[in-house]
N, C-alpha and C positions, 0 to 999 in steps of 0.2 A: 702730311698724308701722301702715300704713294701716287694716287691719282692726280693730286695737285702738282706734285713734282713733275710728273710726265707732261702735263699740260704746259707748265712753265718752261720745261726744256724744249717743247715743240715751238714755243714762242722765241726761243733763242736765249733764254735766261739760264744761267748756270747757278746751281745752289752753292751757297758758301759752305765750306767744310764746317762741321760742328766743332764748337770750341771744346778743347780738352781741359777739364778742370785741373788747375795747378794748386798744389799745396802752398799755403802762404809761407814765406820765408821766416816769418816771425815765430813759427812753431819751433823750428830748430834753434832759433835765437833764444827762445824762452828756456829751452833745455840748457843751453850753454850758460845763460844768466843764472839759472838755478844751481848749476855745478859751481860756478864762480862764487855765488853767494854762500854755498855750503863750505867751500874752501876757506872763504873769509871768516865764516862763523867758527869753523874748526880752529883756525889760526888764533882767533881771539879767545875762545873759551877752552880749547883743548878737547872738545867733545863734539860728536855728531848726533847727540840726542837733542832734538830741537822740539820745543813746544809747538803744538799745532797752530796756534795763533801768532807765532813769531814772524815778524817782517824784518828782513835784512836789506839794508840799503847798500848798493854797490855802485861804483863809478866806472863807466865804460866810455871811452872816447870823450871825456869831459862831461858826460851826462850821467845824472843820478838815476838809478832804477831801483824802485822798491820791489823786492821779490818776496812774495809770501812763502817763505822758506818751509814752514811747517806743512802747508798745503802742498807745495811742490814735492816734498819727500813722500807724503801720503799718496799722492797721485802716482808718483814714479814707482813706488813700491807696488801699488796695485796693478801697474802696467809693465812690470819688469820682464814678463815673458816676451813682450813685443819690442823691448828696447835693448840696445847694447849698453850695458851699465859698467863698462870697464873703468870709466872715469870715477864713478861713484864707489866702486870697489877699491880703487886706489886711495880714496879718502878715508877708507876704513868702515864702510857700511857692510856688515856681514851678509845681509840678505841680498846684496847686489851680486854676490858670487854664486848664489844658488841657481 
């Protein structure tokens, strides 16, 4: 509250600056994992038509990651206006170029 701040400043205490929220790095990593999983799926099957319940396992830096590829594509398609989907368009997703 402003009144409390003023009284604390009069006592010689300085307020700490408010923390700025940071977006977790995992969010961008999740997108990259999804793109990698789609590329792997396309290389294996020759198609980018993925069932919604499909889970693709990819290996990054000697660690396995289970990517819910069907859910990733569904979510990405619904958010395509907010994303840069060049990587997805390069894999052959028609809706990524719209």
